[in-house]
N, C-alpha and C positions, 0 to 999 in steps of 0.2 A: 243759387245766385243771391248775393247780399242785397237786401232792400236798400234803395238809395236814401241818403240823408242830406238835407239841405240846411244851410244857415239862411234864415230870413232876416231882412232888415226892413223895419217899418218906421217911417218918419211921420210923427203925428202932431197935430195941432193940439196943444194942451188945453186950450179953451174949449175946443169941440169935445175932447174926451171928458172934461169936467162937466160940461153941459149934459152929456150922456149919463154920467154918474149921478148928477143931481136929479135927472128925470127918473132914474131907477131907484131913487131914495137912498143912495149911498152917501153916508155922512163923511165929508172930506176930512174933518178934524180927526175922526176915528180911523180913517183909512190913510194913515200917515205916509206909507210908502207907495200908495196908489196900486198896490198889488191886487186888491179885490176889484177895483174899478177896471183894471186891465183884464183880469180874469173874466169879469162879467161882459166886457165889450168883445173880447175874443170869442167867447162862447156865443154871444148874440150874432156875431158875424159868421162864424165858421162851424158852430154846433160841435158835433163830436170830432170834427177835423181840427179843432182849435189847437194851434201849436203850443207845445210845452216840452221841456222847460223854456222859460224866457227870462230876459233880463232887461229892466227898464233903466235908462240913463237920464240924468237931468230931470228927476221926478218932481222937483219943486214947482209949485203951481205958478210961480212968477216967470218960469222959463216958457217962452212962446212955443218952442219946439221940443218934442220928446223923441228919443230914439229907442226903439224896442228891437232887441235881437232875440231870435228864437231858433230852436231846432225843429225840423218837421220832416216827415217822409214825403211831403208834397211840395211842389214848387209854387212860386208866387202866382203863376198863371192859373193853375188849378184852383188854388184857394180863392183868387179873385173871382173866378167863374162861379164857384159855389156861393160866395157872398152875394154876387149879383142876383142869383136865383133865389136864395133862401134867407138872407140877412133881414132882420127887422129894419124898418125905415130909419129909426133913430140910430141904430148901429151903423147902417150904411152911410148916413150923413157924415159920420166920423171918417169912414173909409174913403169917401169921395175926395176929401182933402189930403189924404195920406199918400205917401210914396212907398210902394211895396216892391222889393227886389229880392233876389235869392242868389246864392252861390252854392255849387255842389261841394259837399265835403268829400274827402278821400274815400274810395270804396273799400280800402284795406289799410290796416296799420301794421307796420313791421314790428315784430317782437324785438325789444331792445332799443326802440326809438326813444330818444330823450326829448321831452317837450316841456316848455314852460306853461304855466296855467294861471288863470285868475278865476276865482269862484266866489260868488255872493251866496252865502249859505245860511240856513236856519238850523244851527246845530242843537237839535233836541232829540230826546228819546221818549218813548211811551213807558210810563210807569203807573200801574194801577189805574188804567183807563184815563190817565192824564198825561200831558206833555210837560217835560221838564228840561231845562238847559243842561247840556252835557256837563258843563263845568260845575254847576250846582250839585249835580249828582255825585261828582267826585268829592266835592267839599263835604257833603253829608256822609259819605262813606269813609272819610279820612279819620285817622287816629294819630296819637303822638308818635307811635312807632311807624306809621304809614301815612305821612302827610300828603295832602292833595297836591297835584301839580299846579303850575300857573295856568291861567286861562288859555293862553296860546298853546301850551303843551297838551292840555286836555283836548282842545280842538284838533290838534295834529293827530293824536291817537284816534279820535273819532273819524277823521277823514281817511286815515290809513286803512281803517276797517271798512269804510265805504268802498274803497278802491280794490279791496282784497280780491285777488284772482284776475283782475283786469289790468291793473297797473301797480307799480311800486312807488310809494311816495319817497322822494329823495330829499327835496328841500321844502321848507315851509316857513311862512311868515304871516302872522296875524296883522294885517295892515290897519284895520279899524274894527271897532265893535261899538254897538249901542243897542239899547232896547227900543223897539218900535211898536207903536200901537197899530194894530191891524184889525180888519174885519173878517169874520168867517161865519158860515152857517152852522148852527148847532144841529147835530144829528140825533134823531130819535131812533135808537137801536131796535127797539121792539117793533116799530112800524116800518123801518127801513125807508124813511123819508126825511126831508129836511123841514126845519121850522125857522124861526126868526133869526136874523143876522145878529151877531153879538160881537162886541169889541174885546180883543185879547191883546196881551203884550208878549212879544216874542223876541229872542235874541237875533241880531242881524250881524253877521261876521263877514268881512271882506278878507279873503285869504289869497295869498300868492305863493308860488313856489315852482318846483320842478318835479316831474314824475317820469318813470320809464315804463313804456308799454310792455306788459307781461303776456297778454293774450289778445291778439288783434281783434278777433270777432267779439270777444266779451267787452273790450274797450269801446268798440263801436256801439254796442248796445247800451253801455253805460252813458255815453254821450246822448243817445236817443232818449233814454229814460230820465236822466238827471240824477242829482245826488241829494240825499236827505229828504226831509219832509217839506210840504208846502211848495212843491215844484210847479203847481198850476197857478201860483200866486207871485211869481217873480224870483224864486230861489232855485238853486241847484244846477244852473247852466254852467258847464265847464268850458270856459273860453281858453283857446290854445294859442301858443306861439312857438316858433322854433326854439329848441332848447340847446343846452351846451354853450 
């Protein structure tokens, strides 16, 4: 039996979330997309049950309300109960003013089903223990005889590879792109633990298009897992709509 999958919707007070971030020592100017603040808050509320991937909307600090969508194998009641029992006081203060709801996703996806999609992605790859923009990798590998594709075409190839086996990418549009300053913890590989938070700059691409489901169970797991890297920080959530 396929494990259930839910879409969660959280409506948050931006001021409460930013107070939590400030109390945790998270630098707002460096956490431009609020990805690290949301990651830290979700973890403080739900621990290992923290939903991901997620997508934050209206992330500007001037907005009084924030909407966060996420996929999770647990419904809103289960998550709220966990937070009530185990969340830190500062994290629970944010949750107290929030509205949390869920909707069940389909239990199965029909092969050949055409769907529209929207994806906020961080299109990067690992190279020599570092992360690099997919487009810049293509630029560096280009020659006069083999010129690099445009940014949108490079991201389309990357997304098609991410979907491979689960869905076929049919239509693609790069709606917007910008570089975003974000926060991450630096990992100490030898000791397998984390050290101080550091600021990094990463590509942020909003993509839209259509896809065709190729393998229903694999597609369900793709939704559950998310696409690309930094899925725990607000990237990789595949939002769907009827296609065709």
